[in-house]
C-alpha positions as CSV (number, residue, x, y, z in Angstrom):
1,M,2.5,5.1,34.7
2,I,5.9,6.8,34.4
3,L,6.7,9.8,32.1
4,L,10.2,9.4,30.7
5,T,11.8,12.2,28.7
6,R,14.8,12.2,26.3
7,R,16.4,15.5,25.3
8,A,18.3,16.2,22.0
9,T,19.4,19.2,20.2
10,F,19.7,20.2,16.5
11,S,20.5,23.3,14.6
12,A,18.4,24.4,11.6
13,S,17.5,27.4,9.6
14,H,14.1,28.5,8.4
15,Y,11.9,31.4,7.5
16,Y,8.2,32.1,7.9
17,W,6.3,32.8,4.6
18,N,2.7,32.2,3.5
19,P,2.7,31.9,-0.3
20,A,-1.1,32.9,-0.3
21,W,-0.1,36.3,1.1
22,S,1.6,39.3,-0.5
23,E,5.2,40.1,0.4
24,E,3.8,43.1,2.4
25,R,1.4,40.9,4.4
26,N,4.2,38.3,5.1
27,R,6.5,41.1,6.4
28,E,3.7,42.7,8.4
29,V,2.9,39.3,10.1
30,F,6.3,37.6,10.3
31,G,8.6,40.7,10.6
32,R,12.3,39.8,10.3
33,C,11.4,36.1,10.3
34,A,10.0,36.6,6.6
35,N,13.5,37.1,5.3
36,R,13.6,34.5,2.5
37,N,17.4,33.8,3.2
38,G,16.3,32.4,6.5
39,H,17.8,32.5,10.0
40,G,19.0,29.8,12.3
41,H,18.2,28.3,15.7
42,N,19.8,25.8,18.1
43,Y,16.6,23.9,18.9
44,T,16.1,21.7,21.9
45,L,13.8,18.7,21.5
46,E,12.2,16.8,24.4
47,V,10.4,13.5,23.6
48,T,8.3,12.1,26.5
49,V,7.0,8.6,26.6
50,T,4.7,7.0,29.1
51,G,4.2,3.5,30.2
52,A,4.7,0.9,32.9
53,I,8.1,0.1,34.2
54,D,9.3,-3.3,32.9
55,G,9.9,-5.6,35.8
56,V,13.0,-7.1,34.3
57,S,14.8,-4.1,32.8
58,G,13.5,-1.4,35.0
59,F,12.9,0.7,31.9
60,V,9.7,2.2,30.3
61,V,11.6,1.9,27.0
62,D,15.2,1.1,26.2
63,L,17.0,4.5,26.4
64,K,19.5,3.6,23.6
65,W,16.6,2.6,21.4
66,L,14.8,6.0,22.0
67,K,18.0,7.9,21.3
68,D,18.5,6.0,18.1
69,L,14.9,6.5,17.1
70,I,15.1,10.3,17.6
71,E,18.4,10.4,15.7
72,E,17.0,8.4,12.7
73,Q,13.6,10.0,12.5
74,V,14.3,13.6,13.5
75,L,17.9,14.6,13.9
76,S,19.2,13.1,10.7
77,V,16.5,14.9,8.8
78,Y,16.4,18.3,10.6
79,D,19.9,18.9,11.9
80,H,22.0,21.4,9.9
81,R,19.2,21.7,7.3
82,H,17.2,24.6,5.9
83,L,13.8,23.4,7.0
84,N,11.8,25.2,4.2
85,H,14.0,23.8,1.5
86,E,15.3,20.4,2.7
87,V,12.7,18.8,4.9
88,P,9.7,17.4,3.0
89,E,6.9,18.3,5.4
90,F,7.9,22.0,5.3
91,A,7.8,22.5,1.6
92,K,4.2,23.7,2.1
93,L,4.0,24.1,5.9
94,I,5.5,27.1,7.6
95,P,8.2,25.7,10.0
96,T,7.0,27.4,13.2
97,T,7.9,26.0,16.5
98,E,4.4,24.7,16.7
99,N,4.5,22.9,13.3
100,I,7.9,21.5,14.1
101,A,6.5,19.9,17.2
102,V,3.6,18.4,15.4
103,S,5.9,17.1,12.7
104,V,8.2,15.5,15.1
105,W,5.2,13.8,16.7
106,K,4.1,12.4,13.4
107,R,7.5,11.0,12.8
108,L,7.7,9.3,16.2
109,E,4.2,8.3,17.2
110,A,4.0,5.0,15.1
111,P,7.5,3.7,15.8
112,V,7.0,4.2,19.6
113,A,3.6,2.5,19.5
114,A,5.0,-0.4,17.4
115,A,7.8,-1.0,19.9
116,G,5.2,-2.0,22.5
117,G,5.0,-1.1,26.1
118,A,5.2,2.6,25.8
119,K,3.2,5.5,24.3
120,L,4.3,8.8,23.0
121,S,3.1,11.4,25.5
122,R,4.5,14.8,24.5
123,V,6.9,16.4,22.2
124,R,8.4,19.7,23.3
125,V,10.4,22.0,21.0
126,Y,12.4,24.9,22.2
127,E,13.2,27.5,19.5
128,T,14.9,29.7,22.1
129,P,15.2,29.3,25.9
130,D,12.1,31.5,26.2
131,I,9.9,30.1,23.3
132,F,8.7,26.4,23.1
133,A,5.8,24.5,21.9
134,D,4.3,21.3,23.4
135,Y,2.3,18.8,21.4
136,S,0.5,15.8,22.8
137,G,-1.4,14.6,19.8
138,E,-4.8,15.8,20.7
139,T,-5.4,18.0,17.6
140,D,-3.9,18.5,14.2
């Protein structure tokens, strides 16, 4: 099996806020990230698929197809958006790096599987060069 990774970038804003908590508790836990006006990041997304190399094409998956899938399912929805206000899954889910990774996985897992020949292996989301989350579908 081969692991093949495609990288993409998107810019988005967000804030951290748990509506079940008081404002004081939100500010205590999330600090400056609890500012309801939000703040932005230039995220880097890595999508890794695994599978056998096709004997005819030499690919695990068609790279253009994977690029287009990421654009359609993730970038067109997340890029230049306020995640809390404009992306459906974050209406009630705090858009942490961890939750973004899980949400991207959920958007990509079925289309990758349906294409046949490959399986989604890992989603990595960098919030900053020093902070990233990996998700491999083991838990929710």
